C-alpha positions in Angstrom: 5.1 75.1 62.4 4.0 71.7 63.9 6.0 69.7 61.4 9.2 71.3 62.7 8.4 70.5 66.3 11.1 68.3 67.7 8.4 66.1 69.7 6.8 65.0 66.5 8.1 62.1 64.7 7.2 60.7 61.3 7.4 56.9 61.3 7.4 54.5 58.6 7.9 51.3 60.5 5.4 48.3 61.1 2.7 49.3 63.7 3.6 46.5 65.9 7.0 47.9 66.5 5.9 51.2 67.3 2.5 51.0 69.1 4.1 51.9 72.6 5.6 55.1 71.5 2.5 56.5 69.6 0.7 59.3 71.5 -1.5 60.4 68.6 -2.0 58.8 65.1 -2.3 61.5 62.3 -3.5 60.4 59.0 -4.8 61.7 55.8 -7.2 59.0 55.5 -6.0 55.6 56.3 -7.4 52.1 57.5 -4.7 52.3 60.2 -7.3 54.3 62.2 -8.7 50.7 63.2 -5.3 49.3 64.2 -4.4 52.4 66.3 -7.8 52.5 67.9 -7.4 48.6 68.9 -4.5 49.8 70.9 -6.3 52.9 72.5 -4.5 55.5 70.4 -6.6 58.3 69.2 -6.5 59.3 65.4 -6.7 62.8 63.9 -7.9 62.8 60.1 -5.8 65.7 59.1 -7.2 66.2 55.5 -10.9 67.4 55.3 -12.7 65.6 52.6 -16.5 65.1 52.7 -16.4 61.7 51.3 -13.7 60.6 53.6 -15.5 62.2 56.7 -18.7 60.4 55.7 -17.1 57.0 55.6 -15.3 57.4 59.0 -17.8 59.6 61.1 -21.0 58.6 59.6 -20.7 54.9 58.4 -18.0 53.7 60.8 -19.0 56.0 63.5 -15.6 56.9 64.6 -16.2 58.6 67.9 -13.7 61.4 67.7 -15.2 64.1 65.4 -12.9 66.7 64.0 -13.9 69.6 66.2 -10.4 71.2 66.7 -7.5 72.0 64.3 -4.5 69.8 64.9 -2.5 72.2 66.9 -5.6 72.5 69.3 -6.1 68.9 69.5 -2.4 68.4 70.6 -2.7 71.1 73.0 -5.8 69.8 74.5 -4.0 66.3 75.0 -0.9 68.0 76.4 -2.8 70.0 78.8 -5.2 67.4 80.0 -4.5 63.8 80.8 -8.1 63.3 81.6 -9.2 64.2 78.0 -6.5 62.0 76.6 -7.5 59.0 78.6 -11.2 59.6 77.8 -10.6 59.8 74.0 -8.4 56.8 74.2 -11.1 54.8 76.1 -13.6 55.9 73.3 -11.5 54.7 70.4 -10.5 51.6 72.1 -14.2 50.7 73.0 -15.4 51.8 69.6 -13.0 49.5 67.9 -13.7 46.5 70.1 -17.4 46.9 70.1 -17.5 46.7 66.3 -14.9 44.0 66.3 -16.9 41.8 68.5 -20.1 42.6 66.4 -18.4 41.6 63.1 -16.9 38.4 64.8 -20.2 37.3 65.9 -21.7 37.9 62.4 -18.7 35.7 60.7 -19.2 33.0 63.1 -23.0 32.8 62.5 -22.4 32.9 58.8 -19.7 30.1 59.0 -21.8 27.7 61.1 -25.0 28.6 59.2 -23.6 26.7 56.2 
């Protein structure tokens, strides 16, 4: 049982106090995916819901599709540092690419008026 694994910790502290300790962000459906992505931490959407999946994977284009169950995802990261680094870079780049685009749109809108 994954929940009883001694290497898994449930944390209820502010993100900025735990960011260096987090290996994988697991969520039901939370905007914290964006914050963790900005730090290069992959997220796993644990709960399957078509509407949530559509938002994150189709609208926001979150790069890490749910191809594996959670245990398989953890195993893949534990067995392959390269896989983890690749996914970490993907979510980091995804976040900052969209962040920059929104920032440009906001700056343009502000100066337009």
